[in-house]
N, CA, C and O atoms as a CHARMM CRD file, in Angstrom:
* protein
*
  276
    1    1 MET  N      0.83600  -1.18100   0.00000 PROA 1      0.00000
    2    1 MET  CA     0.00000   0.00000   0.00000 PROA 1      0.00000
    3    1 MET  C      0.87500   1.23700   0.00000 PROA 1      0.00000
    4    1 MET  O      1.88100   1.29400   0.70800 PROA 1      0.00000
    5    2 ILE  N      0.49500   2.22700  -0.79200 PROA 2      0.00000
    6    2 ILE  CA     1.27200   3.45500  -0.90600 PROA 2      0.00000
    7    2 ILE  C      0.87100   4.40600   0.21600 PROA 2      0.00000
    8    2 ILE  O     -0.30800   4.66600   0.45800 PROA 2      0.00000
    9    3 ASN  N      1.87100   4.89900   0.87100 PROA 3      0.00000
   10    3 ASN  CA     1.64600   5.89200   1.91100 PROA 3      0.00000
   11    3 ASN  C      1.17800   7.18000   1.24100 PROA 3      0.00000
   12    3 ASN  O      1.77000   7.59400   0.24500 PROA 3      0.00000
   13    4 THR  N      0.16200   7.80700   1.74300 PROA 4      0.00000
   14    4 THR  CA    -0.38100   9.02500   1.12300 PROA 4      0.00000
   15    4 THR  C      0.63200  10.15100   1.12500 PROA 4      0.00000
   16    4 THR  O      0.52900  11.06500   0.30700 PROA 4      0.00000
   17    5 ASP  N      1.61000  10.11500   2.02000 PROA 5      0.00000
   18    5 ASP  CA     2.67100  11.13000   2.02000 PROA 5      0.00000
   19    5 ASP  C      3.62400  10.91700   0.85100 PROA 5      0.00000
   20    5 ASP  O      4.20300  11.87700   0.34200 PROA 5      0.00000
   21    6 GLU  N      3.79300   9.66700   0.42200 PROA 6      0.00000
   22    6 GLU  CA     4.70500   9.33600  -0.66900 PROA 6      0.00000
   23    6 GLU  C      4.05500   9.49000  -2.04300 PROA 6      0.00000
   24    6 GLU  O      4.75500   9.65700  -3.04100 PROA 6      0.00000
   25    7 GLU  N      2.74800   9.43600  -2.10400 PROA 7      0.00000
   26    7 GLU  CA     2.03500   9.45000  -3.37800 PROA 7      0.00000
   27    7 GLU  C      2.34600  10.68600  -4.24100 PROA 7      0.00000
   28    7 GLU  O      2.60600  10.53000  -5.43500 PROA 7      0.00000
   29    8 PRO  N      2.32900  11.89600  -3.68700 PROA 8      0.00000
   30    8 PRO  CA     2.66100  13.06000  -4.54100 PROA 8      0.00000
   31    8 PRO  C      4.08600  13.00200  -5.09200 PROA 8      0.00000
   32    8 PRO  O      4.34500  13.45100  -6.20900 PROA 8      0.00000
   33    9 PHE  N      5.00000  12.45100  -4.30600 PROA 9      0.00000
   34    9 PHE  CA     6.38200  12.35200  -4.76400 PROA 9      0.00000
   35    9 PHE  C      6.52500  11.31700  -5.87900 PROA 9      0.00000
   36    9 PHE  O      7.29900  11.51200  -6.81600 PROA 9      0.00000
   37   10 GLN  N      5.78300  10.22700  -5.77800 PROA 10     0.00000
   38   10 GLN  CA     5.81300   9.22100  -6.83600 PROA 10     0.00000
   39   10 GLN  C      5.20100   9.77500  -8.12400 PROA 10     0.00000
   40   10 GLN  O      5.69300   9.50700  -9.22000 PROA 10     0.00000
   41   11 LEU  N      4.13800  10.53900  -7.98000 PROA 11     0.00000
   42   11 LEU  CA     3.52100  11.17700  -9.14400 PROA 11     0.00000
   43   11 LEU  C      4.49600  12.17100  -9.77000 PROA 11     0.00000
   44   11 LEU  O      4.63800  12.22700 -10.99200 PROA 11     0.00000
   45   12 LEU  N      5.16100  12.94800  -8.93100 PROA 12     0.00000
   46   12 LEU  CA     6.15100  13.91100  -9.42100 PROA 12     0.00000
   47   12 LEU  C      7.30800  13.18900 -10.10600 PROA 12     0.00000
   48   12 LEU  O      7.76400  13.60800 -11.17000 PROA 12     0.00000
   49   13 GLU  N      7.78000  12.10600  -9.49500 PROA 13     0.00000
   50   13 GLU  CA     8.86700  11.33500 -10.09100 PROA 13     0.00000
   51   13 GLU  C      8.45400  10.78100 -11.45500 PROA 13     0.00000
   52   13 GLU  O      9.23100  10.81600 -12.40900 PROA 13     0.00000
   53   14 SER  N      7.24100  10.27600 -11.53900 PROA 14     0.00000
   54   14 SER  CA     6.73400   9.74700 -12.79900 PROA 14     0.00000
   55   14 SER  C      6.67700  10.83600 -13.86100 PROA 14     0.00000
   56   14 SER  O      7.06100  10.60400 -15.00700 PROA 14     0.00000
   57   15 ARG  N      6.21100  11.99700 -13.50000 PROA 15     0.00000
   58   15 ARG  CA     6.13800  13.11500 -14.45000 PROA 15     0.00000
   59   15 ARG  C      7.52100  13.57500 -14.88300 PROA 15     0.00000
   60   15 ARG  O      7.73900  13.88500 -16.05400 PROA 15     0.00000
   61   16 VAL  N      8.45300  13.61800 -13.94200 PROA 16     0.00000
   62   16 VAL  CA     9.82800  14.02000 -14.27500 PROA 16     0.00000
   63   16 VAL  C     10.44200  13.01000 -15.24500 PROA 16     0.00000
   64   16 VAL  O     11.10800  13.39200 -16.20700 PROA 16     0.00000
   65   17 LEU  N     10.21500  11.72200 -14.98800 PROA 17     0.00000
   66   17 LEU  CA    10.74100  10.68600 -15.88600 PROA 17     0.00000
   67   17 LEU  C     10.11500  10.80500 -17.27600 PROA 17     0.00000
   68   17 LEU  O     10.80100  10.64000 -18.28500 PROA 17     0.00000
   69   18 ASP  N      8.82600  11.08900 -17.32500 PROA 18     0.00000
   70   18 ASP  CA     8.16200  11.29400 -18.61800 PROA 18     0.00000
   71   18 ASP  C      8.75900  12.48800 -19.35400 PROA 18     0.00000
   72   18 ASP  O      8.97700  12.43200 -20.56500 PROA 18     0.00000
   73   19 LEU  N      9.02100  13.55700 -18.62800 PROA 19     0.00000
   74   19 LEU  CA     9.61600  14.74900 -19.24200 PROA 19     0.00000
   75   19 LEU  C     11.02900  14.48100 -19.73500 PROA 19     0.00000
   76   19 LEU  O     11.42200  14.96500 -20.79600 PROA 19     0.00000
   77   20 LEU  N     11.79100  13.71400 -18.97000 PROA 20     0.00000
   78   20 LEU  CA    13.14600  13.35700 -19.40100 PROA 20     0.00000
   79   20 LEU  C     13.10600  12.51600 -20.67300 PROA 20     0.00000
   80   20 LEU  O     13.91400  12.70800 -21.58300 PROA 20     0.00000
   81   21 GLU  N     12.16600  11.59100 -20.72600 PROA 21     0.00000
   82   21 GLU  CA    12.01300  10.75800 -21.91400 PROA 21     0.00000
   83   21 GLU  C     11.63300  11.61200 -23.12300 PROA 21     0.00000
   84   21 GLU  O     12.17400  11.42500 -24.21300 PROA 21     0.00000
   85   22 LEU  N     10.71200  12.54000 -22.93200 PROA 22     0.00000
   86   22 LEU  CA    10.30300  13.43600 -24.01000 PROA 22     0.00000
   87   22 LEU  C     11.46600  14.32800 -24.44900 PROA 22     0.00000
   88   22 LEU  O     11.66700  14.55600 -25.64200 PROA 22     0.00000
   89   23 ALA  N     12.22300  14.82500 -23.48000 PROA 23     0.00000
   90   23 ALA  CA    13.37200  15.68000 -23.80700 PROA 23     0.00000
   91   23 ALA  C     14.39400  14.90900 -24.64700 PROA 23     0.00000
   92   23 ALA  O     14.94700  15.45300 -25.60300 PROA 23     0.00000
   93   24 ASN  N     14.64300  13.66000 -24.29900 PROA 24     0.00000
   94   24 ASN  CA    15.58400  12.83300 -25.07100 PROA 24     0.00000
   95   24 ASN  C     15.06100  12.59100 -26.47500 PROA 24     0.00000
   96   24 ASN  O     15.80800  12.67000 -27.45000 PROA 24     0.00000
   97   25 LYS  N     13.77000  12.29500 -26.56900 PROA 25     0.00000
   98   25 LYS  CA    13.16400  12.05500 -27.88400 PROA 25     0.00000
   99   25 LYS  C     13.26300  13.30700 -28.75100 PROA 25     0.00000
  100   25 LYS  O     13.62800  13.22400 -29.92400 PROA 25     0.00000
  101   26 LEU  N     12.93900  14.45700 -28.18100 PROA 26     0.00000
  102   26 LEU  CA    13.00000  15.70900 -28.94300 PROA 26     0.00000
  103   26 LEU  C     14.43400  16.07400 -29.32100 PROA 26     0.00000
  104   26 LEU  O     14.68200  16.62500 -30.39300 PROA 26     0.00000
  105   27 SER  N     15.35700  15.76600 -28.44700 PROA 27     0.00000
  106   27 SER  CA    16.77000  16.02800 -28.73700 PROA 27     0.00000
  107   27 SER  C     17.23600  15.18400 -29.92500 PROA 27     0.00000
  108   27 SER  O     17.93000  15.67800 -30.81300 PROA 27     0.00000
  109   28 ASN  N     16.85100  13.92100 -29.93200 PROA 28     0.00000
  110   28 ASN  CA    17.21500  13.03600 -31.05600 PROA 28     0.00000
  111   28 ASN  C     16.56200  13.51200 -32.34800 PROA 28     0.00000
  112   28 ASN  O     17.19600  13.53300 -33.40400 PROA 28     0.00000
  113   29 GLU  N     15.29500  13.89200 -32.25500 PROA 29     0.00000
  114   29 GLU  CA    14.59100  14.38100 -33.43900 PROA 29     0.00000
  115   29 GLU  C     15.23200  15.67000 -33.95800 PROA 29     0.00000
  116   29 GLU  O     15.38300  15.85400 -35.16500 PROA 29     0.00000
  117   30 ASN  N     15.60200  16.54700 -33.04500 PROA 30     0.00000
  118   30 ASN  CA    16.25300  17.80100 -33.42200 PROA 30     0.00000
  119   30 ASN  C     17.58100  17.53800 -34.11000 PROA 30     0.00000
  120   30 ASN  O     17.91200  18.18600 -35.10300 PROA 30     0.00000
  121   31 ARG  N     18.33800  16.59400 -33.58700 PROA 31     0.00000
  122   31 ARG  CA    19.63700  16.23000 -34.17500 PROA 31     0.00000
  123   31 ARG  C     19.43900  15.71100 -35.60400 PROA 31     0.00000
  124   31 ARG  O     20.18400  16.07400 -36.51400 PROA 31     0.00000
  125   32 ALA  N     18.43000  14.86000 -35.78500 PROA 32     0.00000
  126   32 ALA  CA    18.15200  14.30000 -37.10900 PROA 32     0.00000
  127   32 ALA  C     17.71400  15.39900 -38.08100 PROA 32     0.00000
  128   32 ALA  O     18.13200  15.41300 -39.23800 PROA 32     0.00000
  129   33 LEU  N     16.88000  16.30800 -37.60700 PROA 33     0.00000
  130   33 LEU  CA    16.41100  17.39700 -38.46900 PROA 33     0.00000
  131   33 LEU  C     17.55200  18.33800 -38.85500 PROA 33     0.00000
  132   33 LEU  O     17.61500  18.80600 -39.99200 PROA 33     0.00000
  133   34 ARG  N     18.44300  18.61200 -37.92000 PROA 34     0.00000
  134   34 ARG  CA    19.59800  19.47200 -38.23800 PROA 34     0.00000
  135   34 ARG  C     20.50700  18.80500 -39.27300 PROA 34     0.00000
  136   34 ARG  O     21.03800  19.46900 -40.16400 PROA 34     0.00000
  137   35 SER  N     20.67900  17.50000 -39.14800 PROA 35     0.00000
  138   35 SER  CA    21.48400  16.76300 -40.11000 PROA 35     0.00000
  139   35 SER  C     20.83800  16.81500 -41.49000 PROA 35     0.00000
  140   35 SER  O     21.51600  17.02800 -42.49500 PROA 35     0.00000
  141   36 GLU  N     19.53700  16.62000 -41.52900 PROA 36     0.00000
  142   36 GLU  CA    18.81900  16.66900 -42.80200 PROA 36     0.00000
  143   36 GLU  C     18.86500  18.07600 -43.39900 PROA 36     0.00000
  144   36 GLU  O     19.00200  18.23800 -44.61100 PROA 36     0.00000
  145   37 GLN  N     18.75000  19.08600 -42.54300 PROA 37     0.00000
  146   37 GLN  CA    18.81700  20.47400 -43.01800 PROA 37     0.00000
  147   37 GLN  C     20.19000  20.75500 -43.63100 PROA 37     0.00000
  148   37 GLN  O     20.29200  21.41600 -44.66500 PROA 37     0.00000
  149   38 LYS  N     21.23200  20.25400 -42.99500 PROA 38     0.00000
  150   38 LYS  CA    22.58400  20.44900 -43.51900 PROA 38     0.00000
  151   38 LYS  C     22.72400  19.79200 -44.88300 PROA 38     0.00000
  152   38 LYS  O     23.31400  20.35900 -45.80300 PROA 38     0.00000
  153   39 LYS  N     22.16800  18.57500 -45.00400 PROA 39     0.00000
  154   39 LYS  CA    22.22400  17.85300 -46.28200 PROA 39     0.00000
  155   39 LYS  C     21.51400  18.64600 -47.37400 PROA 39     0.00000
  156   39 LYS  O     22.04000  18.79000 -48.47800 PROA 39     0.00000
  157   40 TRP  N     20.32100  19.16100 -47.07300 PROA 40     0.00000
  158   40 TRP  CA    19.56100  19.94000 -48.06100 PROA 40     0.00000
  159   40 TRP  C     20.28400  21.24200 -48.40400 PROA 40     0.00000
  160   40 TRP  O     20.24400  21.69000 -49.55000 PROA 40     0.00000
  161   41 SER  N     20.93200  21.83800 -47.43200 PROA 41     0.00000
  162   41 SER  CA    21.67000  23.07500 -47.67300 PROA 41     0.00000
  163   41 SER  C     22.84300  22.83200 -48.62300 PROA 41     0.00000
  164   41 SER  O     23.10300  23.63700 -49.51700 PROA 41     0.00000
  165   42 ILE  N     23.54100  21.72800 -48.42500 PROA 42     0.00000
  166   42 ILE  CA    24.65900  21.37000 -49.30900 PROA 42     0.00000
  167   42 ILE  C     24.14000  21.10400 -50.72100 PROA 42     0.00000
  168   42 ILE  O     24.71900  21.56600 -51.70400 PROA 42     0.00000
  169   43 GLU  N     23.04000  20.35200 -50.80900 PROA 43     0.00000
  170   43 GLU  CA    22.46800  20.06300 -52.12200 PROA 43     0.00000
  171   43 GLU  C     22.02200  21.34000 -52.82500 PROA 43     0.00000
  172   43 GLU  O     22.22000  21.48800 -54.03100 PROA 43     0.00000
  173   44 ARG  N     21.42700  22.25300 -52.08200 PROA 44     0.00000
  174   44 ARG  CA    20.98300  23.53500 -52.65700 PROA 44     0.00000
  175   44 ARG  C     22.18200  24.31200 -53.19500 PROA 44     0.00000
  176   44 ARG  O     22.12100  24.89200 -54.27900 PROA 44     0.00000
  177   45 SER  N     23.25900  24.31700 -52.43400 PROA 45     0.00000
  178   45 SER  CA    24.47100  25.01900 -52.85600 PROA 45     0.00000
  179   45 SER  C     25.02200  24.41200 -54.15000 PROA 45     0.00000
  180   45 SER  O     25.41600  25.13400 -55.06600 PROA 45     0.00000
  181   46 GLU  N     25.04500  23.08600 -54.21100 PROA 46     0.00000
  182   46 GLU  CA    25.54600  22.41600 -55.41300 PROA 46     0.00000
  183   46 GLU  C     24.65400  22.71400 -56.61800 PROA 46     0.00000
  184   46 GLU  O     25.15500  22.94600 -57.71800 PROA 46     0.00000
  185   47 LEU  N     23.35000  22.70800 -56.41700 PROA 47     0.00000
  186   47 LEU  CA    22.42900  23.00000 -57.51500 PROA 47     0.00000
  187   47 LEU  C     22.54900  24.45700 -57.96900 PROA 47     0.00000
  188   47 LEU  O     22.43900  24.75000 -59.15900 PROA 47     0.00000
  189   48 THR  N     22.77300  25.35800 -57.03100 PROA 48     0.00000
  190   48 THR  CA    22.96600  26.76400 -57.38900 PROA 48     0.00000
  191   48 THR  C     24.21000  26.93300 -58.25000 PROA 48     0.00000
  192   48 THR  O     24.19500  27.67700 -59.23100 PROA 48     0.00000
  193   49 LYS  N     25.28900  26.24200 -57.88200 PROA 49     0.00000
  194   49 LYS  CA    26.52000  26.31300 -58.67900 PROA 49     0.00000
  195   49 LYS  C     26.29600  25.76600 -60.08200 PROA 49     0.00000
  196   49 LYS  O     26.74800  26.35600 -61.06300 PROA 49     0.00000
  197   50 LYS  N     25.59200  24.62800 -60.17500 PROA 50     0.00000
  198   50 LYS  CA    25.30500  24.04900 -61.48300 PROA 50     0.00000
  199   50 LYS  C     24.44000  24.99000 -62.31300 PROA 50     0.00000
  200   50 LYS  O     24.64700  25.12100 -63.51900 PROA 50     0.00000
  201   51 ASN  N     23.48900  25.63400 -61.68700 PROA 51     0.00000
  202   51 ASN  CA    22.60900  26.57100 -62.37300 PROA 51     0.00000
  203   51 ASN  C     23.40300  27.77100 -62.89600 PROA 51     0.00000
  204   51 ASN  O     23.19800  28.21600 -64.02600 PROA 51     0.00000
  205   52 GLU  N     24.29600  28.28100 -62.07600 PROA 52     0.00000
  206   52 GLU  CA    25.12100  29.41700 -62.50300 PROA 52     0.00000
  207   52 GLU  C     26.02700  29.01800 -63.66900 PROA 52     0.00000
  208   52 GLU  O     26.22200  29.80500 -64.59500 PROA 52     0.00000
  209   53 LEU  N     26.57500  27.81400 -63.63200 PROA 53     0.00000
  210   53 LEU  CA    27.42800  27.32900 -64.71200 PROA 53     0.00000
  211   53 LEU  C     26.62400  27.19400 -66.00500 PROA 53     0.00000
  212   53 LEU  O     27.08000  27.60100 -67.07300 PROA 53     0.00000
  213   54 ALA  N     25.42900  26.62100 -65.90000 PROA 54     0.00000
  214   54 ALA  CA    24.57100  26.47700 -67.08400 PROA 54     0.00000
  215   54 ALA  C     24.18400  27.84300 -67.64200 PROA 54     0.00000
  216   54 ALA  O     24.14600  28.02900 -68.85900 PROA 54     0.00000
  217   55 LYS  N     23.90000  28.78400 -66.77200 PROA 55     0.00000
  218   55 LYS  CA    23.53900  30.14200 -67.20200 PROA 55     0.00000
  219   55 LYS  C     24.71000  30.79000 -67.93900 PROA 55     0.00000
  220   55 LYS  O     24.52200  31.41400 -68.98300 PROA 55     0.00000
  221   56 ALA  N     25.90700  30.64200 -67.40000 PROA 56     0.00000
  222   56 ALA  CA    27.08700  31.21600 -68.03900 PROA 56     0.00000
  223   56 ALA  C     27.32000  30.59500 -69.41600 PROA 56     0.00000
  224   56 ALA  O     27.64400  31.30300 -70.37000 PROA 56     0.00000
  225   57 LYS  N     27.15700  29.27400 -69.52100 PROA 57     0.00000
  226   57 LYS  CA    27.33300  28.60800 -70.81300 PROA 57     0.00000
  227   57 LYS  C     26.28800  29.08300 -71.81500 PROA 57     0.00000
  228   57 LYS  O     26.59700  29.30000 -72.98700 PROA 57     0.00000
  229   58 LEU  N     25.06700  29.24100 -71.35800 PROA 58     0.00000
  230   58 LEU  CA    23.99500  29.69800 -72.23900 PROA 58     0.00000
  231   58 LEU  C     24.23300  31.13300 -72.71200 PROA 58     0.00000
  232   58 LEU  O     24.01700  31.45500 -73.88000 PROA 58     0.00000
  233   59 GLU  N     24.67900  31.98100 -71.79700 PROA 59     0.00000
  234   59 GLU  CA    24.97600  33.36000 -72.18400 PROA 59     0.00000
  235   59 GLU  C     26.12000  33.40800 -73.20400 PROA 59     0.00000
  236   59 GLU  O     26.08500  34.19800 -74.14800 PROA 59     0.00000
  237   60 LYS  N     27.12400  32.56400 -73.00500 PROA 60     0.00000
  238   60 LYS  CA    28.24000  32.50100 -73.94300 PROA 60     0.00000
  239   60 LYS  C     27.75200  32.02700 -75.31400 PROA 60     0.00000
  240   60 LYS  O     28.16200  32.57000 -76.34000 PROA 60     0.00000
  241   61 LEU  N     26.88800  31.02800 -75.33400 PROA 61     0.00000
  242   61 LEU  CA    26.33700  30.51000 -76.57900 PROA 61     0.00000
  243   61 LEU  C     25.49600  31.56900 -77.28800 PROA 61     0.00000
  244   61 LEU  O     25.58700  31.72600 -78.50500 PROA 61     0.00000
  245   62 LEU  N     24.67600  32.29700 -76.52500 PROA 62     0.00000
  246   62 LEU  CA    23.85700  33.36300 -77.11300 PROA 62     0.00000
  247   62 LEU  C     24.72900  34.47400 -77.69900 PROA 62     0.00000
  248   62 LEU  O     24.41900  35.02600 -78.75400 PROA 62     0.00000
  249   63 THR  N     25.81200  34.79200 -77.00900 PROA 63     0.00000
  250   63 THR  CA    26.73600  35.80600 -77.50700 PROA 63     0.00000
  251   63 THR  C     27.36100  35.35300 -78.81600 PROA 63     0.00000
  252   63 THR  O     27.48600  36.14100 -79.75300 PROA 63     0.00000
  253   64 ARG  N     27.75300  34.09100 -78.88500 PROA 64     0.00000
  254   64 ARG  CA    28.32000  33.56100 -80.13300 PROA 64     0.00000
  255   64 ARG  C     27.29400  33.56800 -81.26100 PROA 64     0.00000
  256   64 ARG  O     27.62200  33.89100 -82.40300 PROA 64     0.00000
  257   65 LEU  N     26.05800  33.21100 -80.94200 PROA 65     0.00000
  258   65 LEU  CA    25.01300  33.21800 -81.97400 PROA 65     0.00000
  259   65 LEU  C     24.72000  34.62600 -82.48700 PROA 65     0.00000
  260   65 LEU  O     24.49100  34.82500 -83.68000 PROA 65     0.00000
  261   66 LYS  N     24.72800  35.59900 -81.57500 PROA 66     0.00000
  262   66 LYS  CA    24.50800  36.99300 -81.99200 PROA 66     0.00000
  263   66 LYS  C     25.65100  37.47600 -82.88400 PROA 66     0.00000
  264   66 LYS  O     25.43800  38.29100 -83.78100 PROA 66     0.00000
  265   67 GLY  N     26.86400  36.97300 -82.63800 PROA 67     0.00000
  266   67 GLY  CA    28.01900  37.36000 -83.44000 PROA 67     0.00000
  267   67 GLY  C     28.00200  36.75300 -84.83500 PROA 67     0.00000
  268   67 GLY  O     28.73700  37.21100 -85.71000 PROA 67     0.00000
  269   68 MET  N     27.19000  35.74500 -85.06000 PROA 68     0.00000
  270   68 MET  CA    27.12100  35.08800 -86.35700 PROA 68     0.00000
  271   68 MET  C     26.22000  35.84600 -87.33300 PROA 68     0.00000
  272   68 MET  O     26.23400  35.55600 -88.52900 PROA 68     0.00000
  273   69 ARG  N     25.47300  36.76500 -86.86800 PROA 69     0.00000
  274   69 ARG  CA    24.53800  37.49800 -87.73800 PROA 69     0.00000
  275   69 ARG  C     25.21600  38.25400 -88.79200 PROA 69     0.00000
  276   69 ARG  O     24.55900  38.91700 -89.59500 PROA 69     0.00000
């Protein structure tokens, strides 16, 4: 039988343990999201570079075509 004096402390302990579990879960989720964000940021940077290169090649080609007139 639980002593009524101990009951609030057990409830508090249970809530603290639940909060610790939630904090760990959120920390892991945050770590995963930051990793994914970094991956997307790198991919975006690479795509931007490729886009700039394609734009430069296209501008060079257009300049050559205009010179053929």
